[in-house]
C-alpha positions in Angstrom: 8.1 -101.9 96.6 11.8 -101.3 98.1 13.3 -98.3 96.9 16.8 -98.3 95.3 18.2 -96.1 98.1 17.1 -98.4 100.7 18.9 -101.3 98.9 22.1 -99.2 98.4 22.2 -98.3 102.0 21.6 -101.8 103.3 24.4 -103.0 101.0 26.7 -100.2 102.2 25.9 -101.1 106.0 26.7 -104.7 105.2 29.9 -103.9 103.4 30.9 -101.7 106.3 30.1 -104.4 108.9 32.3 -106.9 107.0 35.1 -104.3 106.7 34.9 -103.7 110.6 35.2 -107.4 111.3 38.1 -107.8 109.0 39.8 -105.0 110.6 39.0 -106.2 114.1 40.5 -109.5 113.3 43.6 -108.0 111.7 44.0 -105.9 114.8 43.8 -109.0 117.0 46.2 -110.7 115.0 48.7 -107.9 115.1 48.3 -107.5 119.0 49.1 -111.3 119.2 52.2 -110.9 117.1 53.2 -107.8 119.3 52.7 -109.8 122.5 54.9 -112.7 121.0 57.5 -110.2 120.0 57.6 -108.7 123.4 57.8 -112.0 125.0 60.8 -112.9 122.6 62.6 -109.5 123.5 62.1 -110.2 127.1 63.4 -113.7 126.8 66.4 -112.5 124.9 67.3 -110.0 127.4 67.3 -112.7 130.2 69.6 -114.6 128.1 71.8 -111.8 127.7 71.9 -111.1 131.4 72.8 -114.8 132.1 75.6 -114.8 129.5 77.1 -111.5 130.8 76.9 -113.1 134.4 78.7 -116.2 133.2 81.4 -114.0 131.3 82.0 -112.2 134.6 82.5 -115.4 136.4 84.7 -116.8 133.7 86.9 -113.8 133.4 87.5 -113.2 137.1 91.0 -112.5 137.4 91.5 -114.7 140.6 89.9 -117.6 138.8 92.1 -117.1 135.7 95.1 -116.8 138.2 94.3 -120.2 139.8 93.7 -121.9 136.4 97.1 -120.5 135.3 98.9 -121.9 138.3 97.1 -125.3 138.1 97.6 -125.8 134.4 99.7 -123.3 132.5 102.4 -122.2 135.1 102.9 -118.8 133.2 105.0 -116.2 134.7 105.3 -112.5 133.9 107.8 -111.6 131.0 111.2 -110.5 132.5 113.6 -108.1 130.9 116.1 -110.8 130.4 113.6 -112.5 128.1 113.3 -109.4 125.8 116.4 -109.3 123.5 117.8 -106.6 121.4 117.2 -105.8 117.8 120.9 -107.0 117.1 119.8 -110.6 117.8 117.3 -110.7 115.1 118.8 -112.3 111.9 118.3 -110.6 108.6 117.0 -112.3 105.6 119.4 -113.5 102.9 120.0 -110.8 100.4 119.3 -107.7 102.5 121.5 -105.4 104.2 123.4 -106.6 107.2 123.8 -105.0 110.5 127.3 -103.3 109.9 125.9 -101.9 106.6 123.0 -100.2 108.5 125.4 -99.0 111.1 127.4 -97.2 108.4 124.4 -95.9 106.8 123.2 -94.4 110.1 126.5 -92.4 110.4 
């Protein structure tokens, strides 16, 4: 007759074996997930490098100057274009420029 200890040890070995297989498959699943994440990170870095290169090309000052001359015809702001504060109209109901001048004295 089989002793109780032999049955218990056999059962314990079977449970341990099952647990080992479960752990093994979980580790394999996690390793696959890690490899996928590393691949995604590398792809994102590559996309970021491409976008940075495109941004450098698009924001090149010589290119922007050519586009300005072709389409916008913008020129630097001259001192004649900048007015003085006396040319700014006041809102109705507020103090006028002569009143401000008197208040400043």
